[in-house]
C-alpha positions in Angstrom: 29.4 1.5 22.4 26.4 0.6 20.3 24.7 3.3 18.3 21.4 2.5 16.6 20.8 6.0 15.1 23.4 7.8 12.8 23.4 9.6 9.5 25.6 9.7 6.4 25.7 12.0 3.4 22.8 9.9 2.0 20.7 12.3 4.1 21.9 15.2 6.2 25.1 13.7 7.6 28.5 14.9 6.4 30.4 11.6 6.0 30.5 8.8 3.5 29.1 5.6 5.2 32.7 4.1 5.1 34.1 7.1 6.9 31.3 7.2 9.4 31.9 3.5 10.2 35.7 3.8 10.4 35.5 6.8 12.7 33.0 5.0 14.9 35.3 1.9 15.1 38.2 4.2 16.0 36.1 5.7 18.8 35.6 2.3 20.2 32.2 1.4 18.8 31.3 -2.3 18.5 28.2 -1.8 16.4 26.6 1.0 14.4 23.3 1.4 12.5 23.2 3.8 9.6 19.7 5.2 9.6 19.5 8.0 7.1 16.4 10.2 6.9 13.8 8.9 4.4 10.3 9.6 3.2 8.3 8.5 0.2 10.7 10.4 -2.1 14.0 8.7 -1.3 13.4 5.4 0.5 14.0 3.2 -2.5 17.2 5.0 -3.3 18.8 5.0 0.2 17.9 1.7 1.7 19.4 -0.7 -1.0 22.6 1.3 -1.1 23.2 1.2 2.6 22.2 -2.5 2.7 24.7 -3.3 -0.1 27.4 -1.3 1.7 26.8 -3.1 5.0 26.8 -6.5 3.4 30.2 -6.0 1.8 32.0 -4.1 4.5 30.8 -6.4 7.3 33.1 -9.0 5.8 36.2 -6.9 6.4 35.7 -5.1 9.7 35.2 -6.0 13.3 32.6 -3.4 14.0 29.1 -4.6 13.1 27.2 -2.4 10.6 23.4 -2.5 10.5 21.6 -1.1 7.5 18.6 0.9 8.7 16.4 3.9 8.0 14.8 6.8 9.9 11.4 7.6 8.6 11.1 11.3 9.1 8.5 14.0 9.1 6.0 12.0 7.0 2.2 12.0 7.4 1.7 9.8 10.4 -0.8 7.5 8.6 1.9 6.6 6.1 4.5 5.3 8.6 3.3 1.7 8.7 3.5 1.3 4.9 6.9 3.0 4.7 8.3 0.7 7.5 7.1 -2.4 5.7 8.6 -1.2 2.4 11.9 -0.3 4.1 12.2 -3.9 5.4 11.4 -5.3 2.0 14.3 -3.2 0.5 16.8 -4.5 3.0 16.5 -2.4 6.2 17.4 -4.5 9.2 16.5 -1.7 11.6 13.6 0.8 11.3 13.7 4.0 13.3 11.0 6.7 13.3 11.8 10.3 13.9 9.6 11.0 17.0 7.9 14.1 18.1 11.0 16.0 19.4 10.1 19.4 20.9 12.7 21.2 18.7 11.3 20.3 15.3 7.7 20.6 13.9 7.1 16.8 13.7 3.4 16.1 12.8 1.3 15.4 15.8 0.3 11.7 16.0 3.8 10.5 14.8 4.7 8.8 18.0 1.4 6.9 18.2 1.3 5.8 14.5 5.0 4.8 14.8 4.3 2.6 17.8 1.5 0.9 15.9 3.9 0.1 13.0 6.5 -2.6 12.4 9.5 -0.6 13.7 12.3 -1.1 16.1 13.1 2.2 17.7 11.1 5.4 18.3 13.7 8.2 18.3 13.6 11.2 20.6 9.8 11.0 21.2 9.6 14.4 23.0 6.7 14.6 25.4 5.4 11.2 24.6 2.2 10.4 26.4 1.8 7.7 29.1 -0.7 5.9 26.8 1.8 5.7 24.0 4.7 4.7 26.3 2.5 1.8 27.6 1.6 0.8 24.1 5.3 0.7 23.2 5.9 -1.6 26.1 3.1 -3.9 24.9 4.5 -4.0 21.4 8.1 -4.4 22.4 9.3 -1.2 20.7 12.4 0.5 22.1 12.3 4.2 23.0 15.4 6.3 22.6 17.3 8.4 25.1 19.2 10.9 22.9 22.7 12.2 23.2 21.9 14.9 20.6 21.6 18.5 21.6 18.0 19.7 21.5 16.5 16.2 21.3 18.0 15.4 24.7 15.9 18.1 26.4 13.1 15.6 27.1 15.3 12.7 28.1 14.2 13.0 31.8 10.5 12.8 30.8 11.1 9.9 28.5 13.2 7.9 31.0 10.6 8.5 33.8 7.7 7.2 31.8 9.8 4.3 30.4 10.7 3.2 33.9 7.0 3.5 35.0 5.8 1.3 32.2 8.8 -1.0 31.9 9.5 0.1 28.4 12.8 -1.0 26.7 15.3 1.9 26.2 18.2 2.5 23.9 20.7 5.3 24.0 21.8 6.7 20.6 23.7 9.7 19.3 21.7 10.7 16.2 25.2 11.5 14.8 25.5 13.8 11.7 29.2 14.6 11.9 32.3 13.2 13.5 32.1 15.2 16.7 28.7 13.7 17.4 30.2 10.2 18.0 30.7 9.5 21.7 32.4 7.1 24.1 30.8 4.6 26.4 31.7 6.8 29.3 29.9 9.8 27.8 26.9 7.6 27.0 26.7 6.5 30.6 26.8 10.2 31.8 23.9 11.0 29.5 21.9 8.1 30.9 22.7 9.2 34.4 21.6 12.7 33.5 18.2 11.3 32.3 17.7 9.8 35.8 18.7 6.2 35.2 20.6 4.3 37.9 23.5 1.8 37.1 21.2 -1.2 36.9 18.8 0.6 34.6 21.7 1.7 32.4 23.0 -1.8 32.2 19.6 -3.1 31.1 19.4 -0.3 28.5 22.8 -1.2 27.0 21.9 -4.9 27.1 18.7 -4.1 25.1 20.9 -2.5 22.4 23.0 -5.6 22.3 20.0 -7.8 21.8 18.8 -5.6 19.0 22.2 -5.9 17.2 22.1 -9.6 17.6 18.6 -9.8 16.1 19.6 -7.5 13.2 22.7 -9.6 12.5 20.7 -12.8 12.6 22.3 -14.3 15.7 
């Protein structure tokens, strides 16, 4: 299992980064990104600490740890600048909190995120065909979510992604231990979104490629 979207107690998760990583490793994960929520108020606090943690702990564990960030609920026009700043601070993976239908995310977030230097647009809700096509052109991955609530639009997301040939990833958006999943469960979530076995394999392969890029391979 590869998970590119998780949270520690540096935002609204309940676990220390070390416990999150160890529980994921025990669950059978091969790679995990820690992508705590950030805006202009905490970006410079969170990213360097997660980056330092990952740099040290990656020397001692088999699971690969990617320092990341999830830009969350910010004015859409500020996303590009925050993404660039996050990378300068050590984030190897930049995720943006998309326009999920279960939270009041500012309209225009999906579009501005896709125009920015990011890797993954998380749970993008009722993303438009135009923005999905733009994500394809810019090589940005779109998330199929295993998280309750955010997963309600997985079918819509998967359908548009297949239509436009957009790269997909499947993540948990974990906040606590029970949110971590097995590969079997991830496959079931993907099937529930309407993906066939070949499409699921391509999605998991895309996650692999992102990990390799983030780890400098």
